[in-house]
N, C-alpha and C positions, 0 to 999 in steps of 0.2 A: 233285330241284332243288325245286322247289315244287308244290304239288297241295292243289288246295282245294276242298271242296263246297260246295252251301250250306249256311250255317249262319249263328248268330247273331253269331258274332267278328270277322268281317271290316273291321271298324275296326282291328284289331289291325295288320293290312296293309295295305287299302289306304284311298287317300288321296286327297284332287282334286291336289296338286303344289301350287303357287303359285299356285293361278288360285281365284276368283270362290266356284264353284258349291257347293253342298252337299254333304257326301256323308253315307249316309244305309244303315239297312237298310230294305230295302223287307220290309215283315213279308208279304205274301201268298205270298213263298216263298224266306225269308231271302236274299235276297238284296244283294250291293253294288249301289245306286242312286248316279247323281249327279246332279241336276235344278240347275236355275237356271244354265245353261249361253248365257253369251251369244253365242259363238266357237265357230269349230270345232277349235282347239286349245288346245280344255279338256274333257281325258280323264282315264278313272280311271287310277292310278298305283301299281304296287306294286312292293314290294321284292324284288329279286331276291334277298335270302334273308329268308328268316320273321321280321318284326319289322323296323319303321319306321326306327330309329333305335340306335347304338349295336352291331351284330352285323357280322362278320367276315365279308368274301364268301372268306377260305380255304378252304371246298372248294371254289371255282368254279373251273375250268379254261381258258386261254387257249386259241383253237387248234381248240375241242372242238366238234361242232356238237351243239344244245342247240333238240329239237323244241316248238316250243308249241302248244298250244291251247286255246280260249279259247271258249264257252261264252258270246255278248254277244247283246243286246235293244235295241233304238230303236224307242220308244213316241214317240209326238206328244202334246203334251198342249192343253187344245182351246185351239180353235182355229188350230191349226195343219189346214196337210193333209199327203199324205201326203212324208217324208219325199225325199230323191234317191237315198238307201240303197234303196226301195223303188221308184222309178218310173226307176232310174240305172243303179243298181248304184256308182255312185261314193261311199264310207261311212266307208273306214277305211283307217288307215295305224298302223303302228309305231315308234316309237324307244326308241331308247337314252340314257335320261342317268347319267351317272355326276357325282356329287359328291367332290370332290380336293382337292387342294392348296387352300388358304384358301380352301376351302367354296365353291368356285366351280365353278359346271355346265358342264357340254358336252352337246353331245347329235348322234349321228347317225341318222339313219333307217335301217330294217333293214330294212322290208318298207312298197312303197308302189308300190301302181297305182291307175291310175281305173279299170280297170275288172275290177268285181269283179263275182260273180252278184246277181242281184236280189236282195233277202229282202224280205220281210213286217214292216211295224212290226208292234210288241206282239208279236211271235215271237222265238223263239231263233234260233240260227241259228250254228254254226260256224268258226270264225277260227286258221288254222292257218300257219306259218311258223317258218322257220329259225332262230335266235339263235345270233350267234358270240358273243365275245370277244375282243378284244384282249388281247395279252401286256402292253401300254401301258397300255389303261386298269386293270386286274388292278392291275398294280403300286402306279397310280395313287391307285387307293380303300387297298388293304390297306397303304400304306407312308403313307396321313394319315387313317386311319379313317372312309374315306370312307364314300360309299353307290352304288350300282347299282339302278337301276329301272328297270322297261318300262312306257312314256305308250303305250295306248293314243287317238289323235286322230283326227279327222279327218270325226265324226260332225258332220251342218248341224245348225248352230246359228244361232239361240235356234227355240226352241218344241220339244224332241228331250231325253226324258231317255233318259238310256242307263245301261242293269244287264249285268252280272255275274255268270253263276249259277257258273259253274265255270272252274277253270286248272289246266292241269298244264302244268309244264316240265321235261323226262327229259333225259337223254342218249341220243343215239341207240344204240337197240338193235344190239348183232353182227349180226343175222344181214344188215343195212345193209351192212353193209362188206364188201368183198372175203374169202375164206376166208382167214387170214393163212397158216397153212402150204399156198397155193396161190394163190397172189393172180390168176398171171395164168389161170386156168383157165376164168374168166367175164369177158368185156371192161366186163359190163354188171351194177349191183348192183338190187338189187331187181325183179325181173323178174315177179310176179308178184302183189307188193300183198296179200298173207298177211300181214306186219305191221299192216294199216290205217294206213299211212304213207305218205308218196311223197317223203320225201327217198330216195336223194340226187337225183333227178328236179327240175326248177324248170324256169317256166314262159321262154319265151324274151326274151318280147317286151312282157308286160301278162299279165293277168287271174292266174289262180289256181287251182291243184290241187285235187281235190276227191277223196277213196274214197268211192265207192260200192259198198254189197253188191247182188246179186240172184240169188236160188238159189244161195245162201251162197259164192259166187263174189266179192270182189274185182278193182273193175277204177276205173282212173285217169279223171277227168273233166277237162277243160282247162279252165272257164268264164272267159267275159267274154273271150274271142280279140280280140287288135287287128288289124287289116289290113297292118298291116307284117310280114312274119318270123314271123306264127303258129306255134307248136310248143311243145313242151318236147324240153329236151336232161338230158345227165347229162356230168360230164366223164373221160374216159376217161385209165386208166393210163399214159403216153406208156412208162412201163416197159419195159412189154409185148408192142410195136409194132417188129416190123421190118421193114426193105425186102425 
């Protein structure tokens, strides 16, 4: 659906939303940069369909899991110490912004956790999430020539710039789902993480799921675990269960 690498054309698809910060291109690595932030709810915003205005979202599908992968960097400006991303793992959350009828905006948090792996200021880290769009949201956008945006919020402010170097939003691969010709053959999907994705696994009570590689084998890491019911889970196809 969307795939952007470092380039000099970020401003055609990214902006600062309705906030004050300055959006620009960081010429050191041709990344999108947001500077001059004063609040943690000011963050980069990208259109869910290439282009920020006048584009239909007809190609998007409702109730389909889209897998998001972003490389993002938080950098302290002069006079500020390490961010809470580095010291506490409190760093980032994801919102879906819908602009629909009467040009009215509504917001829905997609991924929110106060427990992420600690990152290093000034270095890019991977952020992954599963993005779902409801039929009502998509109908409102298409019927009233609206827009859908992803907003990356929660980075501490003031004193810290945000850079985006890479983004990919794509439909979950077929191998992440049960075999349609024999859906009950295996109750669990994505058992070896060979695809490099953690879907449909999710953390039970916070934290984030990361795919790591060692000796040509992928494994799942649950980072930022909370003390309350920690662990991972996956929804089973109950139609395959019998008494």
